[in-house]
N, C-alpha and C positions, 0 to 999 in steps of 0.2 A: 412703754412711756421711754422718751429719749431724756426729757428735763423733768425733774421734781420741781414742783412749782414751791416758792415758800408759803406761808400762811398769808401775808399782808398781800401777795400776788393773784391768791386766790379769792379774797374778800373783794379786791379790785374789780376782778373781774364778775363777780357776783353782783355787785353795788352798779356796774356797767351794766348788766344785762337789764336789771330788776329796775333801774331809774329809764332805760329805753325800752320798758317793758309794753309798750302799746302794740295789740295784734295777738297777744297769747305766745303760745311756745313754739307754734309753727312758723312765725314771723322773726322770732329771734335765734332758730335754730341755724341759721347762716352766721350770724355774729357769733355764735357758741364756736360753731365750725372755723370760722377764720380767726378767731383767738386761740382756742384749745388744741387745733389740730394742726392748721398752717402755719402760724405764726412761731407758739409757744412749745409744740409738739408733745402737748402732756398725753396725747390719746391718738392712735391710729386711725386711720379712716375709715376701717373695717369696725372699729369697736364704737365708734361715732355711728356709723350705719345701724348698729345694732340697738343703741341707746335711742334714734330718732324711732325705730320701730317699736321696741318695748315701750318707751314713755307715751306714744300714740295709743297705745292699748291699754295703759292703764288710766281709770279716772284721775282727774287731778291736772294741775298744771303742769304740761309736760314739760318747760324749761326749767322748772323748779326740780322736777324728777331728775332732769339732765346734770344740772350742776351739782345737785345733792350725790348723784352717783358718782361724780368725779371728785367731789371734795370728801366722801367717805372712801373712796379706792385709794387715792393718796394718804390721807392721812387717818385713816380708820375709823369707826363708827362713831364714837361721842367726839375726838374732834371737828372731823366732818359735818357733823350735826349741828353742832356749836358755830361752827364758822359759816355754815350757811343761816343760821338762824339772825346770827348778829350781823351778816352782811344785808339781810332781808329787810332789818327793822329801820331804816331811815327811809327806804321804799314806804312801807307799810305807813308809818308817820305822817310822810307826805301825802300819802292817799288819803288819809282820814282827814289833813288839812284841806285839800283839794275838795273832798268831799263836802265839807262847812263853806269853802269859800266859792263853790261854783254857784250858788245862787245869787252872788253878787254881779258874775257877768252877763251880759246881754245876751240874749237865744240867738242872735245873729254870729256872735264870736264864736259859740261853741259848734253851729251849723257848720262854719267855717273850719274850725280844728277837725271837727272831725270826716269832712272831706277830705282834707289835705292825709291825715292820718292813714283814712281807708286807703287811697290812691296809694301812699307810698308801701303800705303794707302788702297790697295787690301786687304792686312790681316786685318786692322782694320773695314773694311766695312763687312769682313766676320764675324769677332767675333761679330760684333753689330747686324749682321743679324741673327746668332747662337744663340746667348741671346734672342732675341725676339721671334726666332721660340722656344726655351725653354719656354720661360714665357707665350705663348699663345697654348701650347700642350693641354690643355685643351678644347679648344674654335675650334681647326681648327687639323686634322689629318696630321701626316706627310706627306701620299701620295699627299693630297692636296697643302702644304706647297711647294713639291717637282715639282708638276704641276706647280703652279706658278711662280716657280724659273724658271724652262725650258721656260714657254712663255715668262716672261719677258726677258730673257737671248736671246733667240732667236729675237726678237722683237729689241730690242737694236742691236744686232749684223747684223742681216740680212736687216732691213729696213734702206735705206739712208737716210741721215741727213734732206733734208727739209722735208722729211715725218715723222721723227721720234717726232712724238708729243707726248709728254708724257700723255697728258689728255688722248688719246685714249688707251692708254694701262691701265688705271686706271678706263676706263668707263668697259672695256672689263672685266677687273679682277672684279670689283664692281657685274657685272652682274653675272658671273661665281661664285662669293662667295654667291652672293644672293641666285641664283639658287640651287647651294649645300645646303645652309641651310634649303630652301624652302622643298627641298627633304628629307631631315634628319628630319625636323618638321612633314612631311606627313606622313613619313615611322614611327615615335613616334606616332603618333594618331593612325595608323593602328595598332602597337603593342598593343597600350592601349585598342583599342575597342577587339582585339582579347583575351586579357588575361581577358577580364568581361565576 
């Protein structure tokens, strides 16, 4: 970590992330990366990548897990937990207010807002995925990325909700990815033996 944030800076980041919190954690991870890694340099890219992986494996909202990790890492367990809690309070209170006021809005407005939010979230997630694909181009080939994308998309689209368990996709992807790397490794060994 190059710069240690002040308490008010961390609270402002958490408030910003929780107020633009439509779409859940994965839609907000690019915003967190932009703020905490690129602009303020509170953590490294490798550390952020690990946070993304771990927070997606744990149950619960991944962006809250990520910002809690960051606050606890910088300020310690008690201060970091309190900062996270107090910074989320305005968002929680606003959510309760919206819950009671939503019935006063016409249904057409709610539909239009939902379509706009879903479109924006889709664009952010596609850009985030593309950025990761570009950064790991040396480790994974584009056809492999494309196959993994198609498999994940088909699984999410065609498997009904009670059976759509993310851990199943992760296990299958890890097996496929491991098999791909094992075969690439074996092919590399054969090429080295052939060169000698």
